[in-house]
PyMOL commands that place a pseudoatom at each C-alpha (Angstrom):
pseudoatom trace, name=CA, resn=MET, resi=1, chain=A, elem=C, hetatm=0, pos=[0.041, -0.018, -0.043]
pseudoatom trace, name=CA, resn=VAL, resi=2, chain=A, elem=C, hetatm=0, pos=[1.113, 3.489, -0.660]
pseudoatom trace, name=CA, resn=ASN, resi=3, chain=A, elem=C, hetatm=0, pos=[0.401, 7.025, 0.671]
pseudoatom trace, name=CA, resn=VAL, resi=4, chain=A, elem=C, hetatm=0, pos=[-3.023, 8.646, 0.006]
pseudoatom trace, name=CA, resn=PRO, resi=5, chain=A, elem=C, hetatm=0, pos=[-3.391, 9.703, -3.580]
pseudoatom trace, name=CA, resn=HIS, resi=6, chain=A, elem=C, hetatm=0, pos=[-2.489, 13.118, -4.954]
pseudoatom trace, name=CA, resn=THR, resi=7, chain=A, elem=C, hetatm=0, pos=[-6.153, 13.346, -6.064]
pseudoatom trace, name=CA, resn=TRP, resi=8, chain=A, elem=C, hetatm=0, pos=[-7.430, 13.590, -2.524]
pseudoatom trace, name=CA, resn=GLY, resi=9, chain=A, elem=C, hetatm=0, pos=[-8.156, 17.092, -1.340]
pseudoatom trace, name=CA, resn=PRO, resi=10, chain=A, elem=C, hetatm=0, pos=[-8.005, 18.270, 2.197]
pseudoatom trace, name=CA, resn=VAL, resi=11, chain=A, elem=C, hetatm=0, pos=[-11.474, 16.870, 2.921]
pseudoatom trace, name=CA, resn=GLY, resi=12, chain=A, elem=C, hetatm=0, pos=[-10.243, 13.375, 2.486]
pseudoatom trace, name=CA, resn=TYR, resi=13, chain=A, elem=C, hetatm=0, pos=[-8.161, 13.586, 5.686]
pseudoatom trace, name=CA, resn=LYS, resi=14, chain=A, elem=C, hetatm=0, pos=[-9.602, 12.523, 9.034]
pseudoatom trace, name=CA, resn=ASP, resi=15, chain=A, elem=C, hetatm=0, pos=[-6.616, 12.848, 11.416]
pseudoatom trace, name=CA, resn=ILE, resi=16, chain=A, elem=C, hetatm=0, pos=[-7.181, 15.768, 13.810]
pseudoatom trace, name=CA, resn=ASP, resi=17, chain=A, elem=C, hetatm=0, pos=[-3.634, 17.122, 13.546]
pseudoatom trace, name=CA, resn=SER, resi=18, chain=A, elem=C, hetatm=0, pos=[-3.943, 17.096, 9.786]
pseudoatom trace, name=CA, resn=ILE, resi=19, chain=A, elem=C, hetatm=0, pos=[-7.327, 18.847, 9.881]
pseudoatom trace, name=CA, resn=ASN, resi=20, chain=A, elem=C, hetatm=0, pos=[-5.944, 21.443, 12.324]
pseudoatom trace, name=CA, resn=TYR, resi=21, chain=A, elem=C, hetatm=0, pos=[-2.873, 22.004, 10.267]
pseudoatom trace, name=CA, resn=TRP, resi=22, chain=A, elem=C, hetatm=0, pos=[-4.903, 22.611, 7.138]
pseudoatom trace, name=CA, resn=ASN, resi=23, chain=A, elem=C, hetatm=0, pos=[-7.364, 25.052, 8.911]
pseudoatom trace, name=CA, resn=GLU, resi=24, chain=A, elem=C, hetatm=0, pos=[-4.329, 26.985, 10.239]
pseudoatom trace, name=CA, resn=MET, resi=25, chain=A, elem=C, hetatm=0, pos=[-2.884, 27.310, 6.678]
pseudoatom trace, name=CA, resn=ILE, resi=26, chain=A, elem=C, hetatm=0, pos=[-6.219, 28.441, 5.298]
pseudoatom trace, name=CA, resn=LYS, resi=27, chain=A, elem=C, hetatm=0, pos=[-6.392, 31.088, 8.059]
pseudoatom trace, name=CA, resn=ARG, resi=28, chain=A, elem=C, hetatm=0, pos=[-2.873, 32.256, 7.368]
pseudoatom trace, name=CA, resn=PHE, resi=29, chain=A, elem=C, hetatm=0, pos=[-2.807, 32.040, 3.604]
pseudoatom trace, name=CA, resn=PRO, resi=30, chain=A, elem=C, hetatm=0, pos=[-6.403, 32.318, 2.443]
pseudoatom trace, name=CA, resn=ASN, resi=31, chain=A, elem=C, hetatm=0, pos=[-5.570, 33.582, -1.089]
pseudoatom trace, name=CA, resn=ASP, resi=32, chain=A, elem=C, hetatm=0, pos=[-2.189, 32.039, -1.597]
pseudoatom trace, name=CA, resn=ARG, resi=33, chain=A, elem=C, hetatm=0, pos=[-2.502, 29.031, -3.789]
pseudoatom trace, name=CA, resn=SER, resi=34, chain=A, elem=C, hetatm=0, pos=[1.115, 28.246, -3.846]
pseudoatom trace, name=CA, resn=MET, resi=35, chain=A, elem=C, hetatm=0, pos=[1.319, 28.085, -0.029]
pseudoatom trace, name=CA, resn=LEU, resi=36, chain=A, elem=C, hetatm=0, pos=[-1.771, 25.997, 0.202]
pseudoatom trace, name=CA, resn=ASP, resi=37, chain=A, elem=C, hetatm=0, pos=[-0.491, 23.550, -2.497]
pseudoatom trace, name=CA, resn=LYS, resi=38, chain=A, elem=C, hetatm=0, pos=[2.591, 23.178, -0.360]
pseudoatom trace, name=CA, resn=ALA, resi=39, chain=A, elem=C, hetatm=0, pos=[0.566, 22.519, 2.746]
pseudoatom trace, name=CA, resn=LEU, resi=40, chain=A, elem=C, hetatm=0, pos=[-1.507, 19.863, 0.830]
pseudoatom trace, name=CA, resn=LYS, resi=41, chain=A, elem=C, hetatm=0, pos=[1.754, 18.311, -0.346]
pseudoatom trace, name=CA, resn=ALA, resi=42, chain=A, elem=C, hetatm=0, pos=[2.998, 18.245, 3.306]
pseudoatom trace, name=CA, resn=LEU, resi=43, chain=A, elem=C, hetatm=0, pos=[-0.324, 16.338, 4.391]
pseudoatom trace, name=CA, resn=ARG, resi=44, chain=A, elem=C, hetatm=0, pos=[0.319, 13.860, 1.594]
pseudoatom trace, name=CA, resn=ASN, resi=45, chain=A, elem=C, hetatm=0, pos=[3.889, 13.309, 2.540]
pseudoatom trace, name=CA, resn=GLY, resi=46, chain=A, elem=C, hetatm=0, pos=[3.545, 13.314, 6.288]
pseudoatom trace, name=CA, resn=GLY, resi=47, chain=A, elem=C, hetatm=0, pos=[-0.054, 12.962, 7.262]
pseudoatom trace, name=CA, resn=ARG, resi=48, chain=A, elem=C, hetatm=0, pos=[-0.921, 10.091, 9.644]
pseudoatom trace, name=CA, resn=ASP, resi=49, chain=A, elem=C, hetatm=0, pos=[-3.881, 9.141, 7.468]
pseudoatom trace, name=CA, resn=ASN, resi=50, chain=A, elem=C, hetatm=0, pos=[-1.366, 7.505, 5.094]
pseudoatom trace, name=CA, resn=ALA, resi=51, chain=A, elem=C, hetatm=0, pos=[-1.182, 4.655, 7.518]
pseudoatom trace, name=CA, resn=ARG, resi=52, chain=A, elem=C, hetatm=0, pos=[-4.866, 4.700, 8.363]
pseudoatom trace, name=CA, resn=THR, resi=53, chain=A, elem=C, hetatm=0, pos=[-6.569, 3.928, 4.997]
pseudoatom trace, name=CA, resn=ALA, resi=54, chain=A, elem=C, hetatm=0, pos=[-8.571, 0.580, 5.046]
pseudoatom trace, name=CA, resn=MET, resi=55, chain=A, elem=C, hetatm=0, pos=[-6.696, -2.593, 4.696]
pseudoatom trace, name=CA, resn=GLN, resi=56, chain=A, elem=C, hetatm=0, pos=[-7.026, -3.460, 0.895]
pseudoatom trace, name=CA, resn=TRP, resi=57, chain=A, elem=C, hetatm=0, pos=[-8.256, -7.128, 1.009]
pseudoatom trace, name=CA, resn=ASN, resi=58, chain=A, elem=C, hetatm=0, pos=[-9.705, -7.287, -2.549]
pseudoatom trace, name=CA, resn=ALA, resi=59, chain=A, elem=C, hetatm=0, pos=[-11.141, -5.248, -5.291]
pseudoatom trace, name=CA, resn=SER, resi=60, chain=A, elem=C, hetatm=0, pos=[-14.605, -4.969, -4.026]
pseudoatom trace, name=CA, resn=GLU, resi=61, chain=A, elem=C, hetatm=0, pos=[-16.312, -2.012, -2.512]
pseudoatom trace, name=CA, resn=ASN, resi=62, chain=A, elem=C, hetatm=0, pos=[-14.374, -0.439, 0.371]
pseudoatom trace, name=CA, resn=ALA, resi=63, chain=A, elem=C, hetatm=0, pos=[-11.509, -2.905, -0.562]
pseudoatom trace, name=CA, resn=GLY, resi=64, chain=A, elem=C, hetatm=0, pos=[-13.212, -5.740, 1.175]
pseudoatom trace, name=CA, resn=PHE, resi=65, chain=A, elem=C, hetatm=0, pos=[-12.520, -4.042, 4.593]
pseudoatom trace, name=CA, resn=THR, resi=66, chain=A, elem=C, hetatm=0, pos=[-16.105, -3.588, 5.527]
pseudoatom trace, name=CA, resn=THR, resi=67, chain=A, elem=C, hetatm=0, pos=[-19.680, -3.662, 4.251]
pseudoatom trace, name=CA, resn=GLY, resi=68, chain=A, elem=C, hetatm=0, pos=[-20.304, -0.644, 6.381]
pseudoatom trace, name=CA, resn=THR, resi=69, chain=A, elem=C, hetatm=0, pos=[-19.113, 2.856, 6.043]
pseudoatom trace, name=CA, resn=PRO, resi=70, chain=A, elem=C, hetatm=0, pos=[-15.321, 2.919, 6.789]
pseudoatom trace, name=CA, resn=TRP, resi=71, chain=A, elem=C, hetatm=0, pos=[-13.873, 5.620, 9.022]
pseudoatom trace, name=CA, resn=ILE, resi=72, chain=A, elem=C, hetatm=0, pos=[-11.682, 6.846, 6.118]
pseudoatom trace, name=CA, resn=ARG, resi=73, chain=A, elem=C, hetatm=0, pos=[-12.297, 5.865, 2.462]
pseudoatom trace, name=CA, resn=ALA, resi=74, chain=A, elem=C, hetatm=0, pos=[-10.324, 3.132, 0.757]
pseudoatom trace, name=CA, resn=HIS, resi=75, chain=A, elem=C, hetatm=0, pos=[-7.416, 4.075, -1.325]
pseudoatom trace, name=CA, resn=ASP, resi=76, chain=A, elem=C, hetatm=0, pos=[-8.267, 4.761, -4.943]
pseudoatom trace, name=CA, resn=ASN, resi=77, chain=A, elem=C, hetatm=0, pos=[-5.797, 2.024, -6.120]
pseudoatom trace, name=CA, resn=CYS, resi=78, chain=A, elem=C, hetatm=0, pos=[-7.441, -0.778, -4.140]
pseudoatom trace, name=CA, resn=ARG, resi=79, chain=A, elem=C, hetatm=0, pos=[-8.639, -2.494, -7.306]
pseudoatom trace, name=CA, resn=GLU, resi=80, chain=A, elem=C, hetatm=0, pos=[-5.043, -2.969, -8.388]
pseudoatom trace, name=CA, resn=ILE, resi=81, chain=A, elem=C, hetatm=0, pos=[-3.226, -3.212, -5.075]
pseudoatom trace, name=CA, resn=ASN, resi=82, chain=A, elem=C, hetatm=0, pos=[-4.774, -5.682, -2.548]
pseudoatom trace, name=CA, resn=VAL, resi=83, chain=A, elem=C, hetatm=0, pos=[-4.038, -8.910, -0.739]
pseudoatom trace, name=CA, resn=GLU, resi=84, chain=A, elem=C, hetatm=0, pos=[-6.240, -11.052, -3.151]
pseudoatom trace, name=CA, resn=ALA, resi=85, chain=A, elem=C, hetatm=0, pos=[-4.193, -9.702, -6.196]
pseudoatom trace, name=CA, resn=ALA, resi=86, chain=A, elem=C, hetatm=0, pos=[-0.902, -10.174, -4.343]
pseudoatom trace, name=CA, resn=GLN, resi=87, chain=A, elem=C, hetatm=0, pos=[-1.641, -13.829, -3.520]
pseudoatom trace, name=CA, resn=LYS, resi=88, chain=A, elem=C, hetatm=0, pos=[-1.989, -14.412, -7.344]
pseudoatom trace, name=CA, resn=ASP, resi=89, chain=A, elem=C, hetatm=0, pos=[1.230, -12.588, -8.140]
pseudoatom trace, name=CA, resn=PRO, resi=90, chain=A, elem=C, hetatm=0, pos=[4.392, -14.798, -7.823]
pseudoatom trace, name=CA, resn=SER, resi=91, chain=A, elem=C, hetatm=0, pos=[6.582, -11.720, -7.223]
pseudoatom trace, name=CA, resn=SER, resi=92, chain=A, elem=C, hetatm=0, pos=[4.360, -10.627, -4.295]
pseudoatom trace, name=CA, resn=ILE, resi=93, chain=A, elem=C, hetatm=0, pos=[3.425, -13.823, -2.556]
pseudoatom trace, name=CA, resn=GLN, resi=94, chain=A, elem=C, hetatm=0, pos=[6.796, -14.009, -0.802]
pseudoatom trace, name=CA, resn=CYS, resi=95, chain=A, elem=C, hetatm=0, pos=[6.127, -10.665, 0.904]
pseudoatom trace, name=CA, resn=LEU, resi=96, chain=A, elem=C, hetatm=0, pos=[2.972, -11.848, 2.771]
pseudoatom trace, name=CA, resn=PRO, resi=97, chain=A, elem=C, hetatm=0, pos=[4.499, -14.380, 5.034]
pseudoatom trace, name=CA, resn=PHE, resi=98, chain=A, elem=C, hetatm=0, pos=[7.463, -12.042, 5.601]
pseudoatom trace, name=CA, resn=LEU, resi=99, chain=A, elem=C, hetatm=0, pos=[5.066, -9.259, 6.723]
pseudoatom trace, name=CA, resn=ALA, resi=100, chain=A, elem=C, hetatm=0, pos=[3.474, -11.667, 9.143]
pseudoatom trace, name=CA, resn=GLU, resi=101, chain=A, elem=C, hetatm=0, pos=[6.861, -12.505, 10.644]
pseudoatom trace, name=CA, resn=MET, resi=102, chain=A, elem=C, hetatm=0, pos=[7.747, -8.804, 10.859]
pseudoatom trace, name=CA, resn=LEU, resi=103, chain=A, elem=C, hetatm=0, pos=[4.628, -7.988, 12.826]
pseudoatom trace, name=CA, resn=LYS, resi=104, chain=A, elem=C, hetatm=0, pos=[5.522, -11.028, 15.236]
pseudoatom trace, name=CA, resn=PHE, resi=105, chain=A, elem=C, hetatm=0, pos=[9.064, -9.733, 15.507]
pseudoatom trace, name=CA, resn=ARG, resi=106, chain=A, elem=C, hetatm=0, pos=[7.969, -6.178, 16.324]
pseudoatom trace, name=CA, resn=LYS, resi=107, chain=A, elem=C, hetatm=0, pos=[5.604, -7.450, 19.011]
pseudoatom trace, name=CA, resn=GLN, resi=108, chain=A, elem=C, hetatm=0, pos=[8.427, -9.696, 20.387]
pseudoatom trace, name=CA, resn=HIS, resi=109, chain=A, elem=C, hetatm=0, pos=[10.837, -6.670, 20.647]
pseudoatom trace, name=CA, resn=SER, resi=110, chain=A, elem=C, hetatm=0, pos=[8.159, -4.077, 21.572]
pseudoatom trace, name=CA, resn=ASP, resi=111, chain=A, elem=C, hetatm=0, pos=[10.574, -2.235, 23.949]
pseudoatom trace, name=CA, resn=VAL, resi=112, chain=A, elem=C, hetatm=0, pos=[12.656, -1.409, 20.962]
pseudoatom trace, name=CA, resn=PHE, resi=113, chain=A, elem=C, hetatm=0, pos=[10.341, -1.263, 17.935]
pseudoatom trace, name=CA, resn=ILE, resi=114, chain=A, elem=C, hetatm=0, pos=[7.211, 0.142, 19.509]
pseudoatom trace, name=CA, resn=GLU, resi=115, chain=A, elem=C, hetatm=0, pos=[8.279, 2.091, 22.512]
pseudoatom trace, name=CA, resn=GLY, resi=116, chain=A, elem=C, hetatm=0, pos=[11.803, 2.975, 21.598]
pseudoatom trace, name=CA, resn=GLY, resi=117, chain=A, elem=C, hetatm=0, pos=[13.005, 6.274, 20.237]
pseudoatom trace, name=CA, resn=PHE, resi=118, chain=A, elem=C, hetatm=0, pos=[13.309, 6.924, 16.422]
pseudoatom trace, name=CA, resn=GLU, resi=119, chain=A, elem=C, hetatm=0, pos=[16.292, 8.641, 14.656]
pseudoatom trace, name=CA, resn=ILE, resi=120, chain=A, elem=C, hetatm=0, pos=[16.540, 8.945, 10.868]
pseudoatom trace, name=CA, resn=TYR, resi=121, chain=A, elem=C, hetatm=0, pos=[19.992, 8.784, 9.303]
pseudoatom trace, name=CA, resn=ASP, resi=122, chain=A, elem=C, hetatm=0, pos=[21.045, 10.314, 5.851]
pseudoatom trace, name=CA, resn=GLN, resi=123, chain=A, elem=C, hetatm=0, pos=[17.549, 11.667, 5.280]
pseudoatom trace, name=CA, resn=ALA, resi=124, chain=A, elem=C, hetatm=0, pos=[18.492, 13.157, 1.959]
pseudoatom trace, name=CA, resn=ASN, resi=125, chain=A, elem=C, hetatm=0, pos=[19.524, 9.886, 0.433]
pseudoatom trace, name=CA, resn=PRO, resi=126, chain=A, elem=C, hetatm=0, pos=[16.850, 8.972, -2.154]
pseudoatom trace, name=CA, resn=ASP, resi=127, chain=A, elem=C, hetatm=0, pos=[17.802, 5.307, -2.438]
pseudoatom trace, name=CA, resn=ILE, resi=128, chain=A, elem=C, hetatm=0, pos=[18.175, 4.090, 1.145]
pseudoatom trace, name=CA, resn=PHE, resi=129, chain=A, elem=C, hetatm=0, pos=[15.997, 4.749, 4.139]
pseudoatom trace, name=CA, resn=THR, resi=130, chain=A, elem=C, hetatm=0, pos=[18.067, 4.226, 7.311]
pseudoatom trace, name=CA, resn=PHE, resi=131, chain=A, elem=C, hetatm=0, pos=[16.759, 4.628, 10.946]
pseudoatom trace, name=CA, resn=VAL, resi=132, chain=A, elem=C, hetatm=0, pos=[17.806, 3.713, 14.312]
pseudoatom trace, name=CA, resn=LYS, resi=133, chain=A, elem=C, hetatm=0, pos=[15.569, 2.678, 17.394]
pseudoatom trace, name=CA, resn=THR, resi=134, chain=A, elem=C, hetatm=0, pos=[16.862, 3.663, 20.648]
pseudoatom trace, name=CA, resn=VAL, resi=135, chain=A, elem=C, hetatm=0, pos=[16.152, 2.636, 24.250]
pseudoatom trace, name=CA, resn=ARG, resi=136, chain=A, elem=C, hetatm=0, pos=[16.912, 5.232, 26.948]
pseudoatom trace, name=CA, resn=GLY, resi=137, chain=A, elem=C, hetatm=0, pos=[18.795, 7.245, 24.286]
pseudoatom trace, name=CA, resn=GLU, resi=138, chain=A, elem=C, hetatm=0, pos=[21.123, 4.495, 23.300]
pseudoatom trace, name=CA, resn=PRO, resi=139, chain=A, elem=C, hetatm=0, pos=[20.998, 2.799, 19.754]
pseudoatom trace, name=CA, resn=HIS, resi=140, chain=A, elem=C, hetatm=0, pos=[19.623, -0.652, 19.911]
pseudoatom trace, name=CA, resn=ALA, resi=141, chain=A, elem=C, hetatm=0, pos=[18.545, -1.444, 16.424]
pseudoatom trace, name=CA, resn=ALA, resi=142, chain=A, elem=C, hetatm=0, pos=[19.457, -0.119, 12.978]
pseudoatom trace, name=CA, resn=VAL, resi=143, chain=A, elem=C, hetatm=0, pos=[17.018, -0.584, 10.023]
pseudoatom trace, name=CA, resn=VAL, resi=144, chain=A, elem=C, hetatm=0, pos=[18.191, -0.203, 6.483]
pseudoatom trace, name=CA, resn=LEU, resi=145, chain=A, elem=C, hetatm=0, pos=[15.910, -0.351, 3.477]
pseudoatom trace, name=CA, resn=ASN, resi=146, chain=A, elem=C, hetatm=0, pos=[17.273, -0.153, 0.062]
pseudoatom trace, name=CA, resn=PHE, resi=147, chain=A, elem=C, hetatm=0, pos=[14.701, 1.080, -2.498]
pseudoatom trace, name=CA, resn=SER, resi=148, chain=A, elem=C, hetatm=0, pos=[16.891, 1.266, -5.470]
pseudoatom trace, name=CA, resn=ASP, resi=149, chain=A, elem=C, hetatm=0, pos=[17.917, -1.402, -7.972]
pseudoatom trace, name=CA, resn=LYS, resi=150, chain=A, elem=C, hetatm=0, pos=[21.613, -0.905, -7.214]
pseudoatom trace, name=CA, resn=GLU, resi=151, chain=A, elem=C, hetatm=0, pos=[24.008, -2.127, -4.778]
pseudoatom trace, name=CA, resn=GLN, resi=152, chain=A, elem=C, hetatm=0, pos=[24.493, 0.402, -1.907]
pseudoatom trace, name=CA, resn=LYS, resi=153, chain=A, elem=C, hetatm=0, pos=[27.930, 0.654, -0.367]
pseudoatom trace, name=CA, resn=ASP, resi=154, chain=A, elem=C, hetatm=0, pos=[28.363, 1.089, 3.371]
pseudoatom trace, name=CA, resn=PRO, resi=155, chain=A, elem=C, hetatm=0, pos=[24.842, 2.311, 4.400]
pseudoatom trace, name=CA, resn=ILE, resi=156, chain=A, elem=C, hetatm=0, pos=[25.583, 2.590, 8.095]
pseudoatom trace, name=CA, resn=LEU, resi=157, chain=A, elem=C, hetatm=0, pos=[26.862, 6.198, 9.077]
pseudoatom trace, name=CA, resn=GLN, resi=158, chain=A, elem=C, hetatm=0, pos=[30.220, 6.680, 10.767]
pseudoatom trace, name=CA, resn=ASN, resi=159, chain=A, elem=C, hetatm=0, pos=[28.744, 7.290, 14.204]
pseudoatom trace, name=CA, resn=LEU, resi=160, chain=A, elem=C, hetatm=0, pos=[27.289, 3.691, 14.259]
pseudoatom trace, name=CA, resn=LYS, resi=161, chain=A, elem=C, hetatm=0, pos=[30.533, 2.070, 13.078]
pseudoatom trace, name=CA, resn=HIS, resi=162, chain=A, elem=C, hetatm=0, pos=[31.736, 1.532, 16.580]
pseudoatom trace, name=CA, resn=LYS, resi=163, chain=A, elem=C, hetatm=0, pos=[28.544, -0.253, 17.758]
pseudoatom trace, name=CA, resn=LYS, resi=164, chain=A, elem=C, hetatm=0, pos=[28.648, -3.907, 17.846]
pseudoatom trace, name=CA, resn=LEU, resi=165, chain=A, elem=C, hetatm=0, pos=[25.779, -4.879, 15.747]
pseudoatom trace, name=CA, resn=VAL, resi=166, chain=A, elem=C, hetatm=0, pos=[24.578, -8.276, 14.894]
pseudoatom trace, name=CA, resn=LEU, resi=167, chain=A, elem=C, hetatm=0, pos=[22.331, -9.213, 11.965]
pseudoatom trace, name=CA, resn=LEU, resi=168, chain=A, elem=C, hetatm=0, pos=[18.877, -10.049, 13.272]
pseudoatom trace, name=CA, resn=LEU, resi=169, chain=A, elem=C, hetatm=0, pos=[16.696, -10.155, 10.060]
pseudoatom trace, name=CA, resn=ARG, resi=170, chain=A, elem=C, hetatm=0, pos=[16.881, -9.641, 6.460]
pseudoatom trace, name=CA, resn=MET, resi=171, chain=A, elem=C, hetatm=0, pos=[14.663, -9.820, 3.387]
pseudoatom trace, name=CA, resn=VAL, resi=172, chain=A, elem=C, hetatm=0, pos=[15.987, -9.847, -0.119]
pseudoatom trace, name=CA, resn=MET, resi=173, chain=A, elem=C, hetatm=0, pos=[13.748, -9.670, -3.082]
pseudoatom trace, name=CA, resn=GLY, resi=174, chain=A, elem=C, hetatm=0, pos=[15.159, -10.755, -6.471]
pseudoatom trace, name=CA, resn=LYS, resi=175, chain=A, elem=C, hetatm=0, pos=[18.695, -12.100, -6.995]
pseudoatom trace, name=CA, resn=GLY, resi=176, chain=A, elem=C, hetatm=0, pos=[21.767, -11.398, -4.736]
pseudoatom trace, name=CA, resn=ILE, resi=177, chain=A, elem=C, hetatm=0, pos=[23.053, -11.937, -1.354]
pseudoatom trace, name=CA, resn=CYS, resi=178, chain=A, elem=C, hetatm=0, pos=[22.750, -9.692, 1.680]
pseudoatom trace, name=CA, resn=LEU, resi=179, chain=A, elem=C, hetatm=0, pos=[26.229, -9.206, 3.101]
pseudoatom trace, name=CA, resn=GLU, resi=180, chain=A, elem=C, hetatm=0, pos=[27.157, -8.253, 6.677]
pseudoatom trace, name=CA, resn=LEU, resi=181, chain=A, elem=C, hetatm=0, pos=[25.472, -5.262, 8.160]
pseudoatom trace, name=CA, resn=GLY, resi=182, chain=A, elem=C, hetatm=0, pos=[27.841, -2.173, 8.153]
pseudoatom trace, name=CA, resn=ARG, resi=183, chain=A, elem=C, hetatm=0, pos=[29.927, -3.536, 5.239]
pseudoatom trace, name=CA, resn=GLU, resi=184, chain=A, elem=C, hetatm=0, pos=[27.879, -3.885, 2.030]
pseudoatom trace, name=CA, resn=LEU, resi=185, chain=A, elem=C, hetatm=0, pos=[24.222, -3.917, 1.115]
pseudoatom trace, name=CA, resn=CYS, resi=186, chain=A, elem=C, hetatm=0, pos=[23.192, -5.469, -2.211]
pseudoatom trace, name=CA, resn=THR, resi=187, chain=A, elem=C, hetatm=0, pos=[20.140, -6.002, -4.302]
pseudoatom trace, name=CA, resn=SER, resi=188, chain=A, elem=C, hetatm=0, pos=[17.125, -3.912, -4.583]
pseudoatom trace, name=CA, resn=TYR, resi=189, chain=A, elem=C, hetatm=0, pos=[14.004, -3.677, -2.156]
pseudoatom trace, name=CA, resn=HIS, resi=190, chain=A, elem=C, hetatm=0, pos=[15.238, -5.301, 0.898]
pseudoatom trace, name=CA, resn=LEU, resi=191, chain=A, elem=C, hetatm=0, pos=[15.265, -4.871, 4.563]
pseudoatom trace, name=CA, resn=ILE, resi=192, chain=A, elem=C, hetatm=0, pos=[18.000, -5.452, 7.015]
pseudoatom trace, name=CA, resn=ILE, resi=193, chain=A, elem=C, hetatm=0, pos=[17.852, -5.091, 10.771]
pseudoatom trace, name=CA, resn=GLY, resi=194, chain=A, elem=C, hetatm=0, pos=[20.770, -5.268, 13.244]
pseudoatom trace, name=CA, resn=ALA, resi=195, chain=A, elem=C, hetatm=0, pos=[20.702, -5.110, 16.971]
pseudoatom trace, name=CA, resn=GLN, resi=196, chain=A, elem=C, hetatm=0, pos=[23.380, -4.047, 19.362]
pseudoatom trace, name=CA, resn=LYS, resi=197, chain=A, elem=C, hetatm=0, pos=[25.039, -7.021, 20.862]
pseudoatom trace, name=CA, resn=ASN, resi=198, chain=A, elem=C, hetatm=0, pos=[24.728, -7.491, 24.584]
pseudoatom trace, name=CA, resn=GLN, resi=199, chain=A, elem=C, hetatm=0, pos=[28.044, -6.619, 26.290]
for i in range(1, 199): cmd.bond("trace and resi %d" % i, "trace and resi %d" % (i + 1))
show_as sticks, trace
zoom trace
């Protein structure tokens, strides 16, 4: 699933912070189309409703999520992107069990992945998304996602090099091998998680 579509106007958002932000921008820039467009883009990129659209089970009405009225409408792409379609697609089917394992993994390590702090590294990098989960201010897990179709060299930043990280989990889609965390990261669209080794 992806962020809410660009065709959604501000009325499509239900999150109270998003609504308050939009109302404030309307108040401050009532006739400034350029500023309002930027505000709407900010909602599309960072609004919490991106994670709150209905689960897209199939191509039926409301994406098969409910026969009633959903709290927020289903994404416009639910006819193409849904669980039923993914189960029929050999390139997608491997993701579903992995996502189930990831949810279990997150729950087992809730002190880090749910309650822990969150720090983004190298935010300007369009190919790799790297973040660290902290507990009491100390790094406990590094997560690296490669969204490119190229090998990415040395994704962990210098200030994490001295940490003793062990590979906990990895996912590789397509061909290639995932090498040690902190050394090389290869193949597109994969996830790698390392945790600080207990001293």
